[in-house]
C-alpha positions in Angstrom: -20.5 55.7 -6.5 -17.3 54.1 -5.2 -15.1 55.2 -2.4 -11.7 54.1 -1.1 -11.2 54.9 2.6 -7.7 54.6 4.0 -6.6 54.5 7.6 -3.5 53.6 9.7 -1.0 56.2 8.8 1.1 58.1 11.4 4.5 58.8 12.9 6.8 55.9 13.7 10.5 55.6 14.5 12.9 54.0 12.1 12.7 50.2 12.4 9.1 50.3 13.5 6.0 49.0 11.9 2.6 50.3 10.6 -0.4 48.6 9.2 -2.5 50.5 6.8 -6.0 49.6 5.6 -8.1 50.5 2.6 -11.7 49.7 2.3 -13.7 49.9 -0.9 -17.4 50.6 -0.7 -20.2 51.5 -3.1 -21.7 50.0 -6.2 -19.0 47.4 -6.7 -19.3 44.6 -9.1 -15.8 43.4 -8.8 -12.3 44.6 -7.8 -9.8 43.9 -10.5 -6.6 45.2 -9.0 -5.9 47.0 -5.8 -2.7 48.4 -4.5 -0.8 50.9 -2.4 1.1 53.8 -3.9 3.1 56.5 -2.3 4.3 60.0 -3.2 7.1 61.8 -1.4 7.5 65.6 -1.8 9.0 66.4 -5.1 8.7 62.9 -6.4 6.3 61.0 -8.6 3.7 58.7 -7.3 5.0 55.1 -7.3 3.5 51.7 -6.8 4.6 50.2 -3.4 2.6 46.9 -3.4 -0.2 45.6 -5.5 -2.6 42.7 -5.5 -4.4 41.3 -8.5 -7.9 39.8 -8.3 -6.2 36.4 -8.8 -4.1 36.9 -5.6 -0.8 37.7 -7.2 1.3 40.2 -5.2 4.0 42.5 -6.5 6.3 44.9 -4.6 8.6 47.7 -5.4 12.2 46.6 -5.0 12.7 49.2 -2.2 10.1 47.4 0.0 10.6 43.8 -0.8 11.0 41.6 2.3 9.8 44.5 4.5 6.2 45.1 3.3 3.5 42.4 3.0 0.2 43.0 1.3 -2.9 41.0 2.0 -6.7 41.3 1.5 -10.0 40.5 3.1 -12.1 39.9 0.1 -15.3 39.7 2.1 -14.7 43.2 3.3 -13.2 44.6 0.1 -10.3 45.7 2.3 -6.5 45.7 1.5 -3.9 45.7 4.2 -0.2 46.4 3.8 1.9 45.4 6.7 4.9 47.6 6.7 7.9 46.5 8.8 11.5 47.7 9.3 10.4 51.2 8.2 13.0 53.6 7.0 13.0 57.4 6.9 12.9 57.1 3.1 9.5 55.4 3.4 8.1 58.8 4.5 5.4 59.8 2.0 1.7 60.1 1.5 0.3 56.7 0.9 -2.6 56.2 -1.5 -4.8 53.3 -2.1 -5.7 52.8 -5.7 -8.0 50.2 -7.3 -9.4 49.3 -10.7 -13.0 48.5 -9.9 -15.8 47.4 -12.2 -19.0 49.2 -11.1 -22.4 47.6 -11.0 -23.9 49.4 -14.0 -25.3 48.2 -17.3 -23.1 47.8 -19.2 -20.4 47.0 -16.8 -17.6 49.6 -16.7 -14.2 49.6 -15.0 -12.6 52.7 -13.6 -9.5 53.6 -11.5 -10.3 55.0 -8.1 -8.0 56.7 -5.5 -8.3 57.1 -1.8 -7.7 60.5 -0.1 -4.2 59.5 1.1 -2.7 59.0 4.5 0.6 60.4 5.7 3.3 58.1 6.9 6.3 59.7 8.6 9.3 57.7 9.7 11.7 59.5 12.0 15.4 58.6 12.2 
């Protein structure tokens, strides 16, 4: 019913930049919250940057002042701009969203994208 499709991962040198994107599609009534998470090998998945439906952004301390999250509401797309990348940013990045689907009654679920690999070389 709902899909999150990510793109933009890859290999970059330390200090470089990447821009990821995540587009939601399907029977969407509204997107409540949307964010980017990452999971490095042997570590738990963590929130990197999130955006509420009201436009409030929050960031993990480790990426503040380096990552910026924005959205194109018309396209249901979320973009994190990642600058000054470090080797410790290497992980699989996942888009996650709480979406109310267009059913009767309305119901909200959490959805995940398939993940995109970001590798930062030193």
